[in-house]
Structure formats: C-alpha cells, structure tokens
MIDRENDO-209978 format. One line per 3 residues: number of its first residue (from 1); their letters; for each residue z, x, y of N, C-alpha, C. Coordinates in steps of 0.1 Angstrom, whole numbers, plus 5000, padded with zeros to 4 digits. Example, Ala and Ser with C-alpha at 12.3 -4.5 7.8 and 13.67 -1.06 7.14 Angstrom:
<recs>
1 = as = 5078/5132/4943/5078/5123/4955/5078/5132/4967 ~ 5071/5128/4978/5071/5137/4989/5079/5129/5000 .
</recs>
This chain:
<recs>
1 = mss = 7232/7970/8928/7237/7957/8931/7226/7949/8936 ~ 7223/7937/8931/7213/7928/8936/7218/7914/8936 ~ 7215/7907/8947/7218/7893/8947/7207/7885/8954 .
4 = ike = 7205/7873/8950/7194/7865/8955/7199/7851/8960 ~ 7195/7847/8971/7198/7833/8976/7185/7827/8980 ~ 7184/7814/8977/7172/7806/8981/7173/7802/8995 .
7 = vda = 7165/7807/9004/7165/7803/9018/7150/7803/9023 ~ 7148/7799/9035/7135/7799/9041/7129/7813/9042 ~ 7120/7816/9034/7115/7830/9034/7106/7834/9046 .
10 = nyn = 7102/7823/9053/7094/7826/9065/7102/7834/9076 ~ 7115/7833/9075/7124/7840/9084/7131/7852/9078 ~ 7127/7857/9067/7133/7868/9061/7129/7881/9068 .
13 = ils = 7139/7890/9070/7136/7903/9076/7141/7914/9066 ~ 7134/7925/9066/7137/7935/9056/7141/7948/9064 ~ 7152/7953/9059/7157/7966/9064/7157/7976/9053 .
16 = iqv = 7153/7988/9055/7152/7999/9045/7158/8011/9050 ~ 7168/8017/9043/7174/8030/9046/7168/8040/9037 ~ 7162/8051/9042/7155/8061/9035/7162/8074/9036 .
19 = sld = 7165/8080/9025/7169/8094/9024/7164/8100/9012 ~ 7166/8113/9010/7161/8120/8998/7172/8118/8987 ~ 7183/8111/8990/7193/8107/8980/7188/8094/8973 .
22 = gfs = 7181/8086/8981/7177/8073/8975/7173/8063/8986 ~ 7172/8051/8982/7168/8040/8992/7178/8028/8991 ~ 7179/8022/9002/7187/8009/9002/7178/7998/9008 .
25 = flv = 7177/7987/9002/7169/7976/9007/7178/7964/9010 ~ 7176/7958/9021/7184/7946/9024/7174/7935/9031 ~ 7174/7923/9025/7167/7912/9030/7177/7902/9036 .
28 = kne = 7175/7899/9048/7184/7889/9055/7176/7878/9062 ~ 7182/7866/9061/7175/7855/9068/7179/7854/9082 ~ 7169/7855/9091/7171/7855/9105/7178/7842/9111 .
31 = lsq = 7174/7831/9105/7179/7818/9109/7194/7816/9105 ~ 7196/7818/9092/7210/7815/9086/7219/7827/9087 ~ 7213/7839/9090/7221/7852/9090/7227/7855/9076 .
34 = etv = 7222/7848/9066/7226/7851/9052/7219/7863/9046 ~ 7227/7870/9038/7221/7881/9030/7214/7875/9018 ~ 7201/7878/9017/7193/7872/9006/7192/7881/8994 .
37 = fih = 7191/7895/8997/7189/7904/8986/7193/7918/8991 ~ 7201/7925/8982/7205/7939/8984/7201/7947/8971 ~ 7195/7958/8973/7191/7966/8962/7192/7981/8966 .
40 = nig = 7199/7989/8958/7200/8003/8960/7194/8011/8949 ~ 7186/8022/8952/7180/8030/8942/7182/8045/8945 ~ 7187/8052/8935/7190/8066/8937/7178/8075/8933 .
43 = lpq = 7178/8087/8938/7168/8097/8935/7174/8109/8929 ~ 7166/8116/8921/7172/8129/8915/7176/8138/8926 ~ 7186/8146/8923/7192/8156/8933/7181/8165/8938 .
46 = qas = 7181/8167/8951/7171/8176/8958/7157/8171/8956 ~ 7155/8158/8956/7142/8152/8955/7133/8156/8968 ~ 7120/8157/8966/7111/8160/8977/7106/8147/8983 .
49 = pqi = 7100/8148/8995/7094/8136/9000/7082/8130/8991 ~ 7076/8139/8984/7065/8135/8975/7071/8127/8963 ~ 7082/8132/8958/7089/8124/8947/7094/8111/8952 .
52 = alv = 7099/8111/8965/7105/8099/8971/7094/8089/8972 ~ 7082/8093/8976/7071/8084/8978/7067/8077/8965 ~ 7066/8085/8954/7063/8079/8941/7073/8068/8937 .
55 = kle = 7086/8071/8939/7097/8062/8936/7096/8050/8945 ~ 7093/8052/8958/7092/8040/8967/7080/8031/8963 ~ 7069/8037/8960/7057/8029/8956/7061/8021/8943 .
58 = qcf = 7068/8027/8934/7072/8020/8922/7082/8008/8925 ~ 7091/8011/8934/7100/8000/8938/7093/7987/8943 ~ 7082/7989/8951/7075/7978/8956/7066/7971/8946 .
61 = kdv = 7063/7978/8935/7056/7973/8924/7065/7965/8914 ~ 7077/7970/8913/7086/7964/8902/7095/7953/8908 ~ 7099/7954/8920/7109/7945/8926/7102/7933/8933 .
64 = vel = 7103/7922/8927/7096/7910/8932/7100/7906/8946 ~ 7113/7908/8949/7118/7904/8962/7113/7912/8973 ~ 7107/7924/8970/7101/7932/8981/7086/7929/8983 .
67 = qqk = 7081/7920/8975/7066/7917/8975/7063/7905/8984 ~ 7073/7899/8991/7070/7888/9000/7066/7893/9013 ~ 7061/7884/9022/7059/7887/9036/7072/7886/9044 .
70 = fkk = 7074/7895/9053/7086/7896/9061/7083/7894/9076 ~ 7092/7886/9082/7090/7884/9097/7091/7897/9104 ~ 7100/7906/9100/7103/7919/9106/7107/7929/9096 .
73 = vtv = 7103/7941/9098/7107/7953/9089/7112/7964/9098 ~ 7124/7969/9094/7130/7980/9101/7134/7991/9091 ~ 7130/8003/9094/7133/8015/9085/7143/8024/9092 .
76 = vys = 7153/8029/9085/7163/8038/9090/7161/8051/9082 ~ 7157/8062/9089/7156/8075/9082/7169/8083/9084 ~ 7175/8087/9072/7187/8095/9072/7184/8109/9066 .
79 = nel = 7183/8119/9075/7181/8132/9071/7187/8142/9082 ~ 7186/8155/9079/7191/8165/9088/7181/8170/9098 ~ 7169/8164/9098/7158/8169/9106/7159/8163/9120 .
82 = ytl = 7169/8166/9128/7171/8160/9141/7178/8170/9150 ~ 7177/8167/9163/7185/8174/9173/7187/8165/9185 ~ 7198/8166/9192/7201/8157/9203/7199/8165/9216 .
85 = vpa = 7192/8158/9225/7188/8165/9238/7194/8156/9249 ~ 7200/8162/9259/7204/8155/9271/7192/8148/9278 ~ 7194/8135/9281/7183/8128/9287/7177/8134/9299 .
88 = alf = 7186/8140/9307/7182/8147/9320/7173/8159/9318 ~ 7173/8164/9306/7165/8176/9303/7153/8173/9294 ~ 7152/8161/9290/7142/8157/9280/7128/8156/9286 .
91 = dkd = 7118/8162/9278/7104/8161/9282/7097/8157/9269 ~ 7091/8145/9269/7084/8140/9257/7072/8148/9252 ~ 7068/8157/9261/7057/8166/9257/7061/8179/9250 .
94 = klt = 7074/8181/9249/7080/8193/9243/7088/8190/9230 ~ 7084/8180/9223/7092/8176/9211/7094/8188/9201 ~ 7083/8195/9199/7083/8206/9189/7093/8217/9194 .
97 = dyl = 7094/8219/9207/7103/8230/9212/7118/8227/9209 ~ 7121/8214/9209/7135/8210/9207/7139/8213/9192 ~ 7130/8212/9183/7134/8213/9169/7131/8227/9163 .
100 = kys = 7122/8234/9168/7117/8246/9161/7127/8257/9159 ~ 7138/8257/9167/7148/8267/9165/7160/8263/9155 ~ 7160/8250/9152/7171/8246/9143/7166/8241/9129 .
103 = ikl = 7153/8238/9128/7148/8234/9114/7135/8240/9112 ~ 7131/8241/9100/7118/8246/9096/7107/8235/9097 ~ 7099/8236/9107/7088/8226/9109/7076/8230/9101 .
106 = lkd = 7069/8220/9096/7056/8222/9089/7045/8218/9099 ~ 7034/8223/9096/7022/8221/9105/7019/8206/9108 ~ 7020/8198/9098/7017/8184/9099/7029/8175/9101 .
109 = dfi = 7040/8180/9105/7052/8172/9107/7050/8163/9119 ~ 7054/8150/9117/7053/8140/9127/7067/8139/9134 ~ 7067/8142/9147/7080/8142/9155/7081/8130/9164 .
112 = vyd = 7092/8124/9164/7094/8112/9172/7108/8113/9179 ~ 7112/8103/9186/7125/8103/9193/7131/8089/9195 ~ 7144/8088/9195/7151/8076/9198/7159/8078/9211 .
115 = eis = 7160/8068/9220/7168/8069/9232/7182/8064/9229 ~ 7192/8071/9232/7206/8067/9231/7212/8066/9245 ~ 7209/8055/9251/7212/8054/9266/7227/8054/9268 .
118 = qfd = 7236/8049/9259/7250/8049/9261/7256/8063/9263 ~ 7250/8073/9257/7254/8087/9258/7245/8095/9267 ~ 7234/8089/9273/7224/8096/9280/7218/8108/9272 .
121 = lin = 7215/8104/9259/7209/8114/9250/7196/8109/9244 ~ 7188/8119/9239/7176/8116/9232/7178/8122/9218 ~ 7175/8115/9207/7175/8120/9194/7161/8123/9190 .
124 = vyv = 7158/8136/9189/7144/8140/9185/7145/8144/9170 ~ 7136/8138/9162/7137/8139/9148/7123/8138/9141 ~ 7124/8142/9128/7112/8142/9119/7114/8131/9109 .
127 = pya = 7107/8120/9109/7107/8110/9098/7098/8116/9087 ~ 7099/8111/9075/7090/8116/9064/7077/8109/9066 ~ 7067/8118/9070/7054/8113/9074/7047/8105/9063 .
130 = nln = 7048/8110/9050/7041/8103/9039/7048/8089/9037 ~ 7061/8088/9039/7067/8075/9037/7064/8066/9049 ~ 7064/8071/9061/7060/8064/9072/7046/8058/9071 .
133 = nff = 7037/8066/9065/7023/8061/9063/7023/8050/9053 ~ 7031/8051/9043/7032/8040/9033/7036/8027/9039 ~ 7047/8028/9047/7052/8016/9054/7041/8010/9063 .
136 = fdr = 7034/8019/9070/7024/8014/9079/7013/8007/9071 ~ 7009/8013/9060/6998/8007/9052/7002/7993/9046 ~ 7015/7992/9043/7020/7980/9036/7023/7969/9046 .
139 = fgs = 7029/7973/9058/7034/7962/9067/7026/7962/9080 ~ 7019/7972/9083/7012/7972/9096/7021/7976/9107 ~ 7030/7967/9110/7039/7969/9122/7053/7970/9116 .
142 = fty = 7061/7980/9120/7075/7980/9117/7082/7989/9127 ~ 7095/7988/9128/7104/7995/9137/7112/8006/9129 ~ 7114/8017/9135/7122/8027/9128/7131/8035/9137 .
145 = yhg = 7142/8040/9131/7152/8047/9139/7157/8059/9130 ~ 7164/8068/9136/7172/8078/9128/7186/8072/9126 ~ 7191/8075/9114/7205/8070/9111/7216/8075/9121 .
148 = vtl = 7215/8087/9126/7225/8093/9135/7224/8085/9148 ~ 7213/8081/9152/7211/8073/9164/7220/8060/9163 ~ 7218/8053/9152/7225/8041/9149/7240/8043/9147 .
151 = llq = 7244/8054/9141/7258/8057/9139/7265/8059/9152 ~ 7258/8066/9161/7264/8069/9175/7266/8055/9182 ~ 7256/8047/9181/7257/8034/9187/7269/8025/9181 .
154 = kvl = 7271/8027/9168/7281/8019/9162/7295/8025/9166 ~ 7296/8038/9168/7309/8044/9172/7313/8039/9185 ~ 7304/8036/9194/7307/8031/9207/7316/8018/9207 .
157 = ghn = 7314/8011/9196/7322/7999/9195/7337/8002/9193 ~ 7340/8014/9189/7354/8018/9187/7358/8029/9197 ~ 7351/8029/9209/7354/8039/9218/7368/8040/9224 .
160 = sng = 7373/8051/9226/7387/8053/9232/7387/8066/9240 ~ 7398/8068/9247/7399/8080/9255/7402/8092/9247 ~ 7408/8090/9235/7410/8102/9226/7398/8106/9218 .
163 = atl = 7400/8116/9210/7389/8121/9202/7387/8112/9190 ~ 7375/8108/9187/7372/8099/9175/7362/8106/9167 ~ 7364/8107/9154/7355/8112/9144/7350/8101/9136 .
166 = aal = 7337/8101/9133/7331/8091/9124/7322/8098/9114 ~ 7325/8096/9101/7317/8102/9091/7311/8092/9082 ~ 7298/8092/9081/7290/8083/9072/7286/8090/9060 .
169 = akk = 7292/8087/9048/7290/8094/9036/7278/8088/9028 ~ 7269/8097/9023/7259/8093/9013/7262/8101/9000 ~ 7253/8101/8991/7256/8106/8978/7258/8121/8978 .
172 = tsf = 7250/8129/8986/7252/8144/8986/7253/8149/9000 ~ 7254/8141/9010/7255/8146/9024/7262/8135/9032 ~ 7266/8139/9044/7273/8130/9053/7270/8134/9067 .
175 = dlv = 7269/8123/9076/7267/8125/9090/7281/8125/9097 ~ 7283/8134/9106/7296/8134/9113/7293/8134/9128 ~ 7299/8125/9135/7298/8125/9150/7312/8125/9155 .
178 = itk = 7314/8133/9166/7327/8133/9172/7326/8130/9187 ~ 7333/8120/9192/7332/8116/9206/7346/8117/9212 ~ 7346/8119/9225/7358/8118/9233/7355/8110/9245 .
181 = gsd = 7360/8097/9246/7356/8088/9256/7341/8085/9254 ~ 7334/8087/9265/7319/8085/9265/7312/8098/9263 ~ 7319/8109/9260/7313/8122/9258/7311/8125/9243 .
184 = lql = 7299/8130/9240/7296/8134/9226/7301/8149/9225 ~ 7309/8151/9215/7314/8165/9212/7306/8172/9201 ~ 7301/8164/9191/7294/8170/9180/7286/8159/9173 .
187 = ant = 7275/8163/9168/7267/8155/9158/7260/8164/9149 ~ 7263/8162/9136/7257/8171/9126/7257/8164/9112 ~ 7249/8169/9103/7248/8164/9090/7251/8176/9080 .
190 = fdy = 7260/8173/9071/7264/8184/9061/7262/8179/9047 ~ 7258/8189/9039/7257/8187/9024/7270/8189/9018 ~ 7273/8182/9007/7285/8184/8999/7283/8181/8985 .
193 = qap = 7290/8188/8976/7289/8185/8962/7303/8180/8956 ~ 7313/8185/8963/7327/8181/8958/7335/8176/8970 ~ 7346/8168/8967/7354/8163/8978/7359/8174/8987 .
196 = edf = 7362/8186/8981/7367/8197/8989/7357/8202/9000 ~ 7344/8201/8996/7333/8204/9006/7334/8195/9018 ~ 7335/8182/9015/7335/8172/9025/7347/8174/9035 .
199 = ayh = 7359/8176/9029/7370/8178/9037/7369/8191/9045 ~ 7364/8202/9039/7363/8215/9046/7354/8213/9059 ~ 7343/8207/9058/7334/8206/9069/7341/8198/9081 .
202 = ilf = 7348/8188/9078/7355/8180/9088/7366/8188/9094 ~ 7374/8195/9086/7385/8202/9091/7381/8214/9099 ~ 7370/8220/9095/7364/8232/9102/7360/8227/9116 .
205 = cie = 7353/8216/9117/7349/8211/9130/7361/8207/9139 ~ 7371/8202/9133/7383/8199/9141/7389/8212/9147 ~ 7389/8222/9138/7395/8235/9143/7386/8241/9154 .
208 = qlq = 7373/8241/9152/7364/8247/9162/7364/8240/9176 ~ 7367/8227/9175/7367/8219/9188/7382/8218/9193 ~ 7391/8225/9186/7405/8226/9191/7411/8212/9192 .
211 = ldp = 7408/8204/9182/7414/8190/9183/7427/8190/9175 ~ 7435/8181/9178/7449/8179/9172/7447/8169/9160 ~ 7449/8173/9148/7448/8164/9136/7459/8153/9136 .
214 = eki = 7469/8155/9144/7480/8145/9146/7476/8134/9155 ~ 7466/8136/9164/7462/8127/9174/7449/8120/9173 ~ 7440/8127/9166/7426/8122/9165/7425/8110/9156 .
217 = mlr = 7415/8102/9157/7412/8091/9147/7399/8095/9139 ~ 7400/8094/9126/7389/8096/9117/7385/8083/9111 ~ 7373/8079/9113/7368/8066/9106/7358/8070/9096 .
220 = lyg = 7359/8065/9084/7350/8069/9073/7342/8056/9069 ~ 7329/8059/9068/7320/8048/9064/7312/8052/9052 ~ 7305/8043/9045/7296/8046/9035/7302/8048/9021 .
223 = aie = 7297/8057/9014/7301/8059/8999/7314/8066/8997 ~ 7325/8060/9002/7338/8066/9000/7347/8055/8995 ~ 7355/8058/8984/7364/8048/8978/7378/8049/8984 .
226 = pdg = 7385/8038/8986/7398/8039/8992/7408/8047/8984 ~ 7406/8047/8971/7415/8055/8962/7409/8067/8957 ~ 7398/8072/8963/7390/8083/8958/7396/8096/8964 .
229 = eif = 7390/8107/8958/7395/8121/8962/7392/8124/8976 ~ 7381/8120/8981/7377/8124/8995/7387/8118/9005 ~ 7390/8105/9003/7400/8099/9012/7414/8105/9011 .
232 = dll = 7418/8107/8999/7431/8113/8996/7432/8127/9003 ~ 7422/8135/9001/7422/8149/9007/7423/8148/9022 ~ 7415/8140/9028/7415/8140/9043/7428/8134/9048 .
235 = yky = 7434/8125/9041/7447/8119/9045/7458/8129/9045 ~ 7457/8139/9037/7467/8150/9036/7468/8158/9049 ~ 7457/8159/9056/7456/8168/9068/7454/8161/9081 .
238 = irn = 7450/8148/9081/7448/8141/9093/7456/8128/9093 ~ 7464/8126/9104/7473/8115/9104/7467/8101/9104 ~ 7456/8100/9112/7450/8087/9114/7436/8086/9107 .
241 = vel = 7436/8081/9095/7423/8080/9088/7421/8065/9085 ~ 7409/8060/9088/7406/8046/9086/7393/8045/9078 ~ 7394/8038/9067/7382/8035/9059/7376/8022/9063 .
244 = ive = 7364/8022/9068/7357/8010/9072/7350/8004/9060 ~ 7355/7993/9055/7349/7987/9043/7342/7974/9048 ~ 7329/7973/9046/7321/7961/9049/7313/7957/9037 .
247 = etq = 7309/7945/9036/7301/7939/9025/7289/7947/9022 ~ 7282/7951/9033/7269/7958/9032/7271/7973/9035 ~ 7282/7979/9031/7285/7992/9035/7274/8002/9032 .
250 = nsp = 7268/8001/9021/7258/8011/9017/7243/8006/9019 ~ 7242/7996/9027/7229/7990/9030/7224/7993/9044 ~ 7211/7992/9047/7207/7995/9061/7213/7986/9071 .
253 = tfl = 7216/7974/9068/7222/7965/9079/7235/7971/9084 ~ 7242/7979/9076/7255/7985/9081/7252/7992/9094 ~ 7241/8000/9094/7238/8008/9106/7231/7999/9117 .
256 = len = 7224/7989/9112/7215/7982/9121/7223/7971/9130 ~ 7236/7969/9127/7243/7958/9133/7243/7959/9148 ~ 7243/7971/9154/7245/7973/9168/7231/7974/9175 .
259 = t = 7220/7973/9168/7207/7975/9175/7202/7962/9181 .
</recs>
C-alpha cells in the first residue's frame, strides 16, 4: 500500500519498523499530522540480517519518497532478541549478562536498552547492528526503540484491574504481553505458521498463569483480519476478544503513537 500527499516536506518525519519478516515505512508531516506515505515490503521467510540489509538498501534506491531529507527519523526493531529487567536490579554495565542465558549472542552483537518507566522495567535488546549502521550512515542521527517497549506503553492506555492480554501479529511471529493492573505478568515473542499455532501459544500462557478465559480481555493488533481464522479460533475459547483496527495498523506509527 502506498499513498502520497503533497505537503511541506521540511516537516516530514520518517518512521521505520524493522523485522526479518519485512519493513514498514511511514512518512508523516509534523505540522499537519497528515500521513504522507506508507509502504510495506516483505522479506523471504527466515531471512537473515544480511539479506535484510540488501533489501533495505534497494528500498532506499528504488523508492523516491525515501530519498528526501527528514526532520526526524525513528526506527522500531521487532525481534525476539530481548529480555525485561526490573529497574531496581538493572546495571547498565551488565547488559550481556541479562541476555546470554536466553538468546545466542554473537561476539560483535550491539546491546542497548529502553526504559519503561510505567512498569519500572528495562528492556535490554539487540538491534540488528548492520541495519543500525546503515541508518547511521544515511541519516546521521536517529532514534530507535524495541517494538515490545512500545507495545507495553500502548497497553497502558487500556489499563484495568483485571488481566489484559495484547498480541501484536506480524507475518510469522507475534508479540504477547500480559498485564494485571500495573503489573507485568508476561512478555514474549512467539513464531507461528498456522492459526492453530497462534491460538495454542496464547491459550498455553493463559493456562500457565492460571487466568480465567471468561474474565480476561484479549486485544489483537497488527496483521489479523476480523473474519480470519486466527480471530475465529481465539473467539471460541476466550469470551472477550477485541480486534484493534487502525488506519496505520501495520506501520511503525501504530506503535509510535504513545512515545
């Protein structure tokens, strides 16, 4: 999907969502708050960061709307290379220690963190270093976050005393966060190939946390259709399921709204 509107380009800001499923680009005008351009590009299944870089470089060569100067650039990394640490226990000199037991770290991995003050948590994660270098070379200065950080901040807007699940679906994976009031119960990223995989992971987490599917609220974001198999399956087992449909559902601005 692509759309172009003629506005003052001096105030255009670019948001990019990056995953090994593909990229989403959104250009928005800071003055008018109008969406100027949206573009989504898929990647082959199980693409590597090296393949992603080649595709990203080609995007900026081929897509004229990405070749302008931007007032601001924000990148959102969506991957499973993260862990959440209580702020009270966090030490910025021990980033490797937080990740080495849950993911396979490479020698040259670049580790960073986001602060999630609303939950008193720190999200320690690995952005794709080669893509980060590309953005730095192209834009010089840019801001970046992890997608789960922004999803948690977005969930706070729907906070309640009961248990709330929020699932953000991408092409072959989804992020799941579960909160109860201001307490985080779970945050994880799961791969899926079929609707049954998607439903299984959510129902398994509900069972493990001993939640009541009659009382919880499940909110679905991202690449889910209201009449699709994923929604229908979940609705069979969970009483309260809400599909959040927004104009920019599959674009970076969807997560960036609360930053």
